C-alpha positions as CSV (number, residue, x, y, z in Angstrom):
1,M,-10.1,-6.9,17.7
2,D,-9.8,-10.4,16.2
3,W,-7.9,-9.5,13.1
4,K,-7.3,-13.1,12.0
5,S,-11.0,-13.7,11.8
6,R,-11.6,-10.3,10.0
7,I,-9.0,-11.1,7.4
8,E,-10.2,-14.6,6.9
9,A,-13.7,-13.2,6.3
10,A,-12.4,-10.6,4.0
11,A,-10.5,-13.3,1.9
12,Q,-13.8,-15.2,1.4
13,R,-15.7,-12.0,0.6
14,I,-13.3,-10.7,-2.1
15,A,-12.1,-13.9,-3.6
16,D,-14.1,-13.5,-6.9
17,H,-12.9,-9.9,-7.3
18,V,-9.2,-9.9,-6.9
19,Q,-6.2,-11.7,-8.5
20,V,-4.0,-14.2,-6.7
21,T,-0.7,-12.6,-7.4
22,P,2.5,-14.7,-8.1
23,V,5.5,-15.2,-5.9
24,L,9.1,-16.0,-6.8
25,E,12.4,-16.6,-5.1
26,A,15.0,-14.4,-6.7
27,R,18.8,-14.4,-6.4
28,G,20.8,-11.3,-7.3
29,F,20.4,-7.7,-6.5
30,G,23.9,-7.6,-5.1
31,L,22.7,-9.7,-2.2
32,D,24.3,-12.9,-0.7
33,V,21.0,-14.6,0.0
34,P,17.9,-15.3,-2.1
35,V,14.8,-13.1,-1.6
36,Q,11.3,-14.4,-1.6
37,M,9.1,-11.8,-3.4
38,K,5.3,-11.4,-3.6
39,L,4.4,-9.6,-6.8
40,E,1.4,-7.7,-5.7
41,Q,1.9,-5.0,-8.3
42,M,0.3,-7.4,-10.6
43,Q,-3.1,-6.9,-8.8
44,H,-5.9,-5.1,-10.6
45,T,-5.1,-1.4,-11.1
46,G,-1.4,-2.1,-10.4
47,S,-1.4,-2.3,-6.6
48,F,-2.7,-4.2,-3.5
49,K,-5.4,-1.5,-2.9
50,P,-8.4,-3.3,-4.6
51,R,-8.4,-5.8,-1.7
52,G,-9.3,-3.2,0.8
53,A,-11.7,-1.4,-1.5
54,F,-13.7,-4.5,-2.4
55,N,-13.8,-5.7,1.2
56,T,-15.2,-2.3,2.3
57,L,-17.8,-2.2,-0.5
58,L,-18.9,-5.8,0.1
59,S,-19.1,-5.4,3.9
60,G,-22.3,-3.3,4.1
61,P,-24.8,-1.1,2.2
62,V,-23.6,1.7,0.0
63,P,-25.7,4.9,0.1
64,A,-27.5,6.4,-3.0
65,A,-24.9,9.2,-2.9
66,G,-22.2,6.7,-3.8
67,L,-18.6,6.7,-2.7
68,V,-15.9,9.2,-2.1
69,A,-12.2,8.6,-1.5
70,A,-9.0,10.7,-1.2
71,S,-5.9,9.2,-2.7
72,G,-2.4,9.7,-3.8
73,G,-3.4,7.7,-6.8
74,N,-3.4,3.9,-6.2
75,H,-6.2,3.9,-3.7
76,G,-8.3,6.1,-6.0
77,A,-7.8,3.8,-8.9
78,A,-8.8,0.8,-6.7
79,V,-12.0,2.5,-5.4
80,A,-12.9,3.5,-8.9
81,Y,-12.3,0.0,-10.2
82,A,-14.3,-1.7,-7.3
83,A,-17.1,0.9,-7.7
84,R,-17.4,0.2,-11.4
85,A,-17.4,-3.6,-10.9
86,L,-20.1,-3.4,-8.3
87,G,-22.2,-0.7,-9.9
88,H,-21.6,2.3,-7.6
89,R,-20.9,6.0,-8.3
90,A,-17.5,7.2,-7.1
91,R,-16.0,10.6,-6.6
92,I,-12.2,10.5,-6.2
93,F,-10.0,13.4,-4.9
94,V,-6.3,13.3,-5.7
95,P,-3.5,15.9,-5.1
96,E,-1.6,17.3,-8.0
97,M,1.4,15.4,-6.8
98,A,-0.4,12.1,-7.8
99,G,1.1,12.7,-11.2
100,P,-0.3,12.4,-14.7
101,S,0.0,8.6,-14.9
102,K,-2.2,7.8,-11.9
103,I,-4.6,10.6,-12.7
104,A,-5.1,9.2,-16.2
105,L,-5.6,5.7,-14.8
106,I,-8.4,6.9,-12.5
107,R,-10.0,8.8,-15.4
108,D,-9.7,5.8,-17.7
109,I,-11.5,3.6,-15.1
110,G,-14.4,6.1,-15.2
111,A,-14.8,7.7,-11.8
112,D,-15.6,11.4,-11.3
113,L,-12.2,12.9,-10.5
114,T,-11.2,16.1,-8.8
115,V,-7.5,17.2,-8.7
116,V,-6.7,19.5,-5.8
117,P,-3.5,21.5,-5.2
118,G,-1.0,20.2,-2.6
119,E,-0.5,16.7,-1.2
120,Y,-2.6,13.8,0.1
121,A,-3.8,15.6,3.2
122,N,-5.4,18.3,1.0
123,A,-7.2,15.7,-1.0
124,L,-8.5,14.1,2.2
125,E,-9.8,17.4,3.5
126,A,-11.7,17.9,0.2
127,A,-13.1,14.4,0.3
128,R,-14.4,14.9,3.8
129,A,-16.1,18.1,2.8
130,Y,-17.8,16.3,-0.1
131,E,-18.8,13.5,2.3
132,A,-20.4,16.0,4.7
133,E,-22.2,17.8,1.8
134,T,-23.6,14.7,-0.1
135,G,-23.8,11.8,2.3
136,A,-21.4,9.8,0.2
137,M,-19.6,6.8,1.8
138,Q,-16.0,7.6,2.6
139,I,-13.5,4.9,1.7
140,H,-10.4,5.6,3.7
141,A,-7.1,4.8,2.1
142,Y,-5.6,3.0,5.1
143,D,-7.1,3.8,8.5
144,A,-10.4,1.8,8.5
145,P,-10.9,-1.8,9.8
146,E,-12.4,-3.0,6.5
147,T,-9.5,-1.5,4.5
148,V,-6.9,-3.1,6.8
149,A,-8.6,-6.5,6.8
150,G,-8.7,-6.5,3.0
151,Q,-5.0,-5.6,2.8
152,G,-4.2,-8.4,5.3
153,T,-5.4,-10.9,2.7
154,V,-2.1,-10.4,0.9
155,L,-0.2,-12.1,3.7
156,R,-2.8,-14.8,4.2
157,E,-2.5,-15.6,0.5
158,W,1.3,-15.5,0.5
159,E,1.5,-18.0,3.4
160,A,-0.9,-20.3,1.5
161,Q,1.6,-20.0,-1.4
162,G,4.4,-21.2,0.8
163,L,6.0,-18.2,2.4
164,S,8.8,-19.5,4.5
165,A,10.9,-16.4,5.3
166,D,11.8,-15.4,8.9
167,T,11.4,-11.7,8.0
168,V,9.0,-9.8,5.7
169,L,9.9,-6.2,4.6
170,I,7.0,-4.0,3.7
171,A,6.9,-0.4,2.4
172,V,4.8,2.0,4.5
173,G,2.8,5.1,3.7
174,G,-0.3,5.5,5.8
175,G,0.0,2.0,7.1
176,G,-2.9,0.0,5.8
177,L,-0.8,-2.7,4.2
178,I,1.6,-3.3,7.0
179,A,-1.3,-3.1,9.5
180,G,-3.0,-5.9,7.6
181,A,0.2,-7.9,7.6
182,L,0.6,-7.5,11.4
183,G,-3.0,-8.4,12.0
184,W,-2.6,-11.7,10.0
185,L,0.9,-12.7,11.2
186,Q,0.3,-11.9,14.9
187,G,4.0,-12.0,15.6
188,A,4.6,-15.3,13.9
189,R,7.2,-13.6,11.6
190,K,9.3,-10.5,12.0
191,V,7.9,-7.6,10.0
192,V,10.1,-4.7,9.1
193,A,8.6,-1.4,8.0
194,V,10.5,0.5,5.3
195,E,9.9,4.2,4.7
196,P,11.5,6.8,2.5
197,E,13.7,9.2,4.5
198,T,11.5,12.1,3.4
199,S,8.1,10.4,4.1
200,C,8.4,8.5,7.4
201,A,5.2,8.9,9.4
202,L,5.4,5.6,11.2
203,N,9.0,6.1,12.2
204,A,8.2,9.5,13.5
205,A,5.1,8.3,15.4
206,L,7.0,5.5,17.1
207,A,9.7,7.9,18.2
208,A,7.1,10.4,19.5
209,G,4.9,7.8,21.2
210,A,1.9,8.9,19.2
211,P,1.0,9.7,15.6
212,V,2.4,13.1,14.6
213,D,2.3,15.1,11.4
214,V,5.4,14.9,9.2
215,E,6.6,16.7,6.1
216,V,6.4,14.5,3.0
217,S,8.4,14.7,-0.2
218,G,10.6,12.5,-2.5
219,I,10.1,10.2,-5.4
220,A,7.7,7.8,-3.6
221,A,5.5,10.6,-2.0
222,N,2.5,10.0,-4.3
223,S,2.2,6.5,-2.8
224,L,3.9,6.7,0.5
225,G,3.3,10.3,1.3
226,A,0.8,10.1,4.2
227,R,1.4,13.1,6.5
228,R,0.3,11.1,9.6
229,I,0.3,7.3,10.2
230,G,-3.0,5.6,10.6
231,G,-4.1,4.9,14.2
232,I,-4.7,1.2,13.5
233,C,-1.2,0.8,12.1
234,F,0.4,2.7,15.0
235,D,-1.4,0.5,17.6
236,L,-0.5,-2.8,15.9
237,A,3.1,-1.6,15.3
238,R,3.5,-0.9,19.1
239,R,1.8,-4.1,20.0
240,F,4.1,-6.2,18.0
241,G,7.2,-4.1,18.4
242,I,8.2,-3.9,14.7
243,E,11.4,-2.5,13.5
244,T,11.4,0.5,11.2
245,V,14.1,1.6,8.7
246,T,14.3,4.5,6.3
247,V,15.9,4.6,2.9
248,P,17.0,7.5,0.7
249,D,15.5,8.3,-2.7
250,A,18.7,7.2,-4.4
251,A,18.3,3.6,-3.0
252,I,14.7,3.5,-4.0
253,A,15.6,4.5,-7.6
254,R,18.4,1.9,-7.6
255,A,16.0,-0.8,-6.5
256,Q,13.6,0.1,-9.2
257,K,16.3,-0.2,-11.9
258,M,17.5,-3.5,-10.4
259,L,14.1,-5.0,-10.4
260,W,13.7,-4.2,-14.1
261,R,17.2,-5.1,-15.2
262,E,17.5,-8.4,-13.3
263,R,13.9,-9.6,-13.3
264,R,12.0,-7.4,-15.8
265,V,9.7,-6.3,-13.1
266,L,8.5,-2.8,-13.7
267,V,7.4,-0.9,-10.6
268,E,6.8,2.6,-9.2
269,P,9.2,3.9,-6.5
270,A,6.9,2.7,-3.7
271,G,7.0,-0.8,-5.2
272,A,10.8,-0.9,-4.9
273,T,11.0,0.7,-1.4
274,A,11.1,-2.5,0.6
275,L,13.8,-4.0,-1.6
276,A,15.8,-0.8,-1.3
277,A,16.2,-1.5,2.4
278,L,18.1,-4.7,1.6
279,I,20.3,-3.4,-1.3
280,S,21.2,-0.2,0.6
281,G,22.1,-2.0,3.8
282,A,19.4,-0.1,5.8
283,Y,18.3,-3.5,6.9
284,R,21.0,-6.2,7.3
285,P,19.7,-9.8,7.9
286,E,21.4,-11.8,10.6
287,P,23.4,-14.9,9.4
288,G,20.9,-17.6,8.4
289,E,17.9,-15.2,8.5
290,S,15.7,-15.6,5.4
291,V,14.0,-12.6,4.1
292,A,11.0,-11.7,1.9
293,V,9.9,-8.5,0.1
294,L,6.4,-7.4,-0.7
295,V,6.4,-5.6,-4.1
296,C,3.3,-3.4,-3.8
297,G,2.8,-1.1,-6.8
298,A,3.5,-0.7,-10.5
299,N,2.0,2.6,-11.5
300,I,5.2,4.1,-12.8
301,A,5.2,7.6,-14.1
302,P,5.6,8.4,-16.9
303,D,3.9,5.4,-18.3
304,P,6.6,3.9,-20.6
305,F,4.0,2.7,-23.1
306,E,1.9,5.9,-23.3
307,S,1.9,7.3,-26.8
């Protein structure tokens, strides 16, 4: 598959619907080297997810039955936002573990919302049943070519903004974002996958030689809690031989606090996970190696400004 061409086409397709998010070079965080950062948590709905949602909806016809999506929260908000912008009906299924902040965000956007017991996999099962019953169009959170191509526009945009790092660290849940990054970069830069120790579907798949089910838990599970890595991500990760590291919840929480205290950047745990690999030492750059971190989500719970 020609991912570069797909991502280039996606960038043109969604240009009028997504934000160009800022970048910065930051010193601090207890590190000896500066870190280039892409602040994608400033995207519509507080994560990178609208890129894939808009690309999917603009790539072909939408049935009269509308859209359906399963989500840990951020994807559901993105599909709801894109559906409202383009005039489509949307039914979103989220697990209880999505938390009140993300559930409220989806409701506020205006989609029909169903909260199901359990975790993301349970929401996906319910969404598939709804798809079969109604004929609605399923918008997969991470394992569909249009989704991956849309997420790949993050790296395309970042390179146009002057990304110069040797290595890019990216948090991984189901793998749509890092798959898009790999599809765009094509090995031109080192990509490091960062997962929570308690939700590490990519690490487990690479160790097993195929995607496998894993248990998921921890403070980032409502964003990075996919039970099984996407097939597209797995294939690209093997093709380009990426490195994976895992980080404990304590390091993620510490990275969250440091982003706020040192740069006044407020993020959810998933948004701090890539930085956590650096501050915890889970990933140690070689001498002279420049590094970049993708900050991917801001839907913190509880919402600090909610009355």
